[in-house]
C-alpha positions as CSV (number, residue, x, y, z in Angstrom):
1,S,-17.8,-18.1,-27.0
2,A,-21.0,-18.8,-25.2
3,L,-19.8,-16.9,-22.1
4,N,-18.9,-13.9,-24.2
5,S,-22.4,-14.0,-25.7
6,Q,-23.9,-14.2,-22.3
7,A,-21.9,-11.3,-21.0
8,K,-23.0,-9.2,-24.0
9,A,-26.7,-10.2,-23.4
10,N,-26.3,-9.3,-19.7
11,R,-24.9,-5.9,-20.5
12,S,-27.9,-5.3,-22.8
13,T,-30.2,-6.3,-20.1
14,L,-28.5,-3.9,-17.7
15,N,-28.9,-1.1,-20.2
16,L,-32.6,-2.0,-20.6
17,R,-33.1,-2.0,-16.8
18,L,-31.4,1.4,-16.5
19,A,-33.7,2.8,-19.2
20,Q,-36.7,1.3,-17.5
21,Y,-35.6,2.8,-14.1
22,D,-35.3,6.2,-15.7
23,S,-38.9,5.9,-16.9
24,G,-40.1,4.7,-13.6
25,Q,-40.8,1.1,-14.8
26,S,-38.0,-0.7,-12.9
27,S,-36.7,-0.8,-9.3
28,L,-33.3,-0.1,-7.9
29,I,-33.1,-3.8,-6.9
30,S,-33.7,-4.8,-10.5
31,I,-30.8,-2.6,-11.6
32,L,-28.5,-4.0,-8.9
33,D,-29.4,-7.6,-9.9
34,A,-28.7,-6.8,-13.6
35,Q,-25.4,-5.2,-12.6
36,S,-24.4,-8.3,-10.6
37,E,-25.3,-10.7,-13.4
38,A,-23.4,-8.6,-16.0
39,L,-20.3,-8.5,-13.8
40,V,-20.4,-12.2,-13.0
41,S,-20.8,-13.1,-16.7
42,E,-17.9,-10.8,-17.7
43,V,-15.7,-12.3,-15.0
44,Q,-16.6,-15.8,-16.3
45,A,-15.8,-14.9,-19.9
46,I,-12.4,-13.5,-18.9
47,N,-11.6,-16.5,-16.8
48,E,-12.5,-18.8,-19.7
49,D,-10.2,-16.9,-22.0
50,F,-7.4,-16.9,-19.5
51,G,-7.9,-20.6,-18.9
52,G,-7.6,-21.4,-22.5
53,R,-4.5,-19.3,-23.0
54,F,-2.9,-20.8,-19.9
55,A,-3.6,-24.4,-21.1
56,F,-2.1,-23.5,-24.5
57,Y,1.2,-22.3,-22.8
58,K,1.3,-25.3,-20.5
59,I,1.1,-27.6,-23.5
60,L,3.9,-25.6,-25.2
61,A,6.0,-25.8,-22.0
62,A,5.4,-29.6,-21.6
63,S,6.4,-30.2,-25.2
64,G,9.5,-28.2,-24.9
65,R,8.4,-25.6,-27.4
66,L,7.5,-22.6,-25.2
67,L,10.7,-20.7,-25.6
68,D,10.6,-21.1,-29.4
69,A,7.0,-20.0,-29.5
70,L,7.9,-16.9,-27.5
71,H,11.0,-16.3,-29.6
72,V,13.2,-16.4,-26.5
73,S,16.7,-17.9,-26.4
74,L,18.3,-19.5,-23.4
75,P,21.3,-17.7,-22.0
76,A,24.6,-19.3,-22.6
77,E,24.9,-20.3,-18.9
78,A,21.7,-22.4,-19.1
79,I,23.0,-24.5,-22.0
């Protein structure tokens, strides 16, 4: 997804900033900013993935197919 691509790009930027810092071409603030952007984009990508999975299971539950999809049987008392 676009958010996964953004997270990957932000990790690459962070690695670049770290290399620049090691060679004296970047500041600590620049590294902290890159770390923050990388973390935020990774959290957004994870939340997007979770949201999609949650919506899928909500649809299965609303249509009465959740237990079948999970290969779960109702206990005899529930029938």
